[in-house]
C-alpha atoms as one frame of an Amber mdcrd trajectory, in Angstrom:
protein
  11.338 -16.956  -8.128  11.520 -15.054 -11.382  14.046 -12.284 -11.804  13.231
 -11.299 -15.374  12.713  -7.650 -14.381   9.976  -5.258 -15.429   8.980  -4.942
 -19.034  10.544  -2.188 -21.043   8.473  -2.730 -24.179   6.447   0.401 -23.544
   9.111   2.721 -22.192   8.800   6.149 -23.760  11.583   8.539 -24.632  11.073
  12.182 -23.657   8.995  13.942 -26.289   7.488  10.789 -27.798   3.821   9.916
 -27.828   2.736   7.814 -24.801   1.543   4.264 -25.453  -2.085   3.279 -25.754
  -3.775   2.713 -22.368  -5.471  -0.524 -23.452  -2.137  -1.976 -24.562  -0.557
  -1.011 -21.259  -3.483  -2.454 -19.306  -3.427  -5.766 -21.177   0.291  -6.249
 -20.539   0.711  -4.969 -16.990  -2.651  -5.481 -15.252  -1.943  -9.106 -14.191
   1.443  -8.134 -12.725   0.046  -5.129 -10.866  -2.879  -7.132  -9.480  -0.478
  -9.845  -8.262   1.774  -7.241  -6.660  -1.131  -5.505  -4.924  -2.413  -8.861
  -3.675   0.831  -9.315  -1.773   0.547  -5.861  -0.212  -3.135  -5.544   0.675
  -4.709  -8.977   0.056  -6.592 -10.298  -2.985  -9.978  -8.759  -2.135  -8.703
  -5.190  -1.896  -6.301  -5.798  -4.772  -9.146  -6.149  -7.271 -10.496  -2.668
  -6.502  -7.057  -1.124  -6.155  -5.928  -2.470  -9.531  -8.802  -0.650 -11.206
  -8.007   2.483  -9.203  -4.354   2.293 -10.257  -5.188   2.068 -13.961  -7.676
   4.918 -13.685  -4.805   7.002 -12.313  -2.514   5.683 -15.061  -5.050   6.662
 -17.724  -5.353  10.154 -16.296  -1.585  10.663 -16.030  -0.432   8.775 -19.132
  -0.586  11.794 -21.489   1.978  13.536 -19.268   4.296  10.509 -18.957   7.722
  11.775 -20.002   9.681   8.534 -20.194  12.088   9.405 -17.385  11.817   5.785
 -16.218  10.404   2.648 -17.792   6.632   2.731 -17.992   6.325  -0.368 -15.821
   8.460   1.208 -13.072   6.245   4.281 -13.187   3.099   2.162 -12.860   4.579
   0.108 -10.006   5.230   3.444  -8.248   1.579   4.445  -8.670   0.487   1.012
  -7.443   2.759   1.195  -4.397   1.527   4.646  -3.395  -2.082   3.557  -3.866
  -1.513   0.437  -1.752   0.211   2.385   1.036  -2.698   4.853   1.084  -5.086
   1.928   1.531  -2.938   0.343   4.258  -2.965   3.621   6.186  -6.721   4.095
   5.877  -8.754   3.587   9.095 -11.224   1.313   7.291  -8.456  -1.066   6.222
  -6.861  -1.118   9.647 -10.207  -1.940  11.257 -10.989  -4.722   8.800  -9.761
  -8.241   9.331  -6.969  -9.044   6.912  -7.781 -11.501   4.137  -5.334 -14.317
   3.294  -2.780 -13.126   0.769  -2.067 -14.718  -2.577   0.417 -17.572  -2.591
   2.611 -17.982  -5.650   4.366 -21.309  -6.289   8.130 -21.358  -6.554   9.222
 -21.630 -10.191  10.902 -24.776 -11.424  12.799 -25.632 -14.589  11.263 -29.091
 -14.940   7.867 -30.686 -14.206   7.388 -31.911 -10.653   5.534 -34.973  -9.491
   2.446 -34.311  -7.386   4.279 -35.129  -4.137   7.159 -32.829  -5.023   4.774
 -30.080  -6.051   2.864 -30.347  -2.771   6.073 -30.259  -0.749   7.316 -27.248
  -2.698   4.020 -25.429  -2.291   3.980 -26.231   1.426   7.415 -24.674   1.785
   6.357 -21.652  -0.256   3.243 -21.069   1.832   5.224 -21.406   5.052   7.706
 -18.762   3.952   5.019 -16.515   2.467   3.249 -16.257   5.814   6.352 -14.696
   7.327   6.884 -12.350   4.385   3.269 -11.211   4.679   3.833 -10.354   8.353
   6.634  -7.908   7.530   5.857  -4.187   7.859   4.686  -2.753   4.506   7.951
  -0.867   3.901   9.928  -4.111   4.198   7.348  -6.311   2.495   7.274  -4.052
  -0.559  11.035  -4.288  -1.202  10.990  -8.075  -0.795   8.003  -8.549  -3.108
   9.330  -6.122  -5.720  12.699  -7.864  -5.749  11.770 -11.517  -5.292   8.366
 -11.750  -7.006   8.474  -8.948  -9.539  12.150  -9.313 -10.423  13.107  -5.654
 -10.101  16.706  -4.639  -9.515  17.641  -2.658  -6.408  17.835   0.520  -8.510
  14.389  -0.115 -10.008  12.988  -0.690  -6.514  14.507   2.640  -5.473  12.808
   4.313  -8.451   9.456   2.711  -7.620   9.553   3.647  -3.930  11.141   7.056
  -4.417  14.015   6.306  -2.046  17.766   6.044  -2.444  19.564   2.910  -3.568
  21.264   2.748  -0.171  17.868   2.897   1.568  16.663  -0.042  -0.545  19.707
  -2.095   0.434  19.166  -1.262   4.105  15.482  -2.243   3.949  16.288  -5.490
   2.157  18.965  -6.347   4.717  16.617  -5.637   7.624  13.728  -7.499   5.997
  15.861 -10.580   5.343  17.253 -10.425   8.877  13.705 -10.390  10.276  12.743
 -13.268   8.015  15.716 -15.379   9.066  14.877 -14.841  12.727  11.163 -15.537
  12.262  11.722 -18.602  10.086  14.261 -20.026  12.498  11.852 -19.613  15.391
   8.628 -20.765  13.768   9.286 -22.843  10.663  10.764 -26.346  10.684  12.757
 -27.269   7.574  13.290 -30.899   6.647  13.910 -33.246   3.724  10.949 -35.281
   2.527  10.997 -38.838   1.129  12.232 -37.531  -2.225  14.967 -35.477  -0.541
  13.105 -32.291  -1.467  13.418 -29.378   0.961  10.104 -28.670   2.706   8.950
 -26.802   5.780   6.002 -26.520   8.117   5.143 -24.557  11.244   7.002 -26.014
  14.221   3.914 -26.010  16.368   2.224 -28.401  13.938   5.235 -30.655  13.383
   4.643 -34.245  14.525   7.712 -36.325  15.242   7.767 -39.748  13.546   7.084
 -42.753  15.715  10.240 -44.550  16.933
């Protein structure tokens, strides 16, 4: 997964003029929509992304550059997503399947390798998506969005120590859940793959 970190191209120093909203939207909208998809599902993410950038547009003139602009927008997106997750209408609704992002690779994969890699990714994603929102957000921000622990703390408005605790607890839950429900194995190309244990069929003797 990418760890390039959030963009700093539009960070503003205190006292400087804030960047143009359209420029910000063009650069960050795909990242925010992807992030929201992991928190609330792709259907709600479409509406929430628009809601987030409406809020950004309203607040942008007062942005003081105390953090990078992207960190500030991730914070708005996180708060908006948590509000939606707490809403009675969301809790009553059946949850839509969440976006699945393929694991990055440095070289092209054959179709069999790509399928095995995607299978493993989807298997792991299902367990990440079952984490409580507070844990899921730190995992997604760190693993998918490439934020550092300090940037995650800035986004969530919590201490660096709290981020480390949440990450430790989230990863501990994932290890336990994966060990209990996901079978890892090497395929014919010696690529690591996994599948739910309940669906695993042992090869014929």
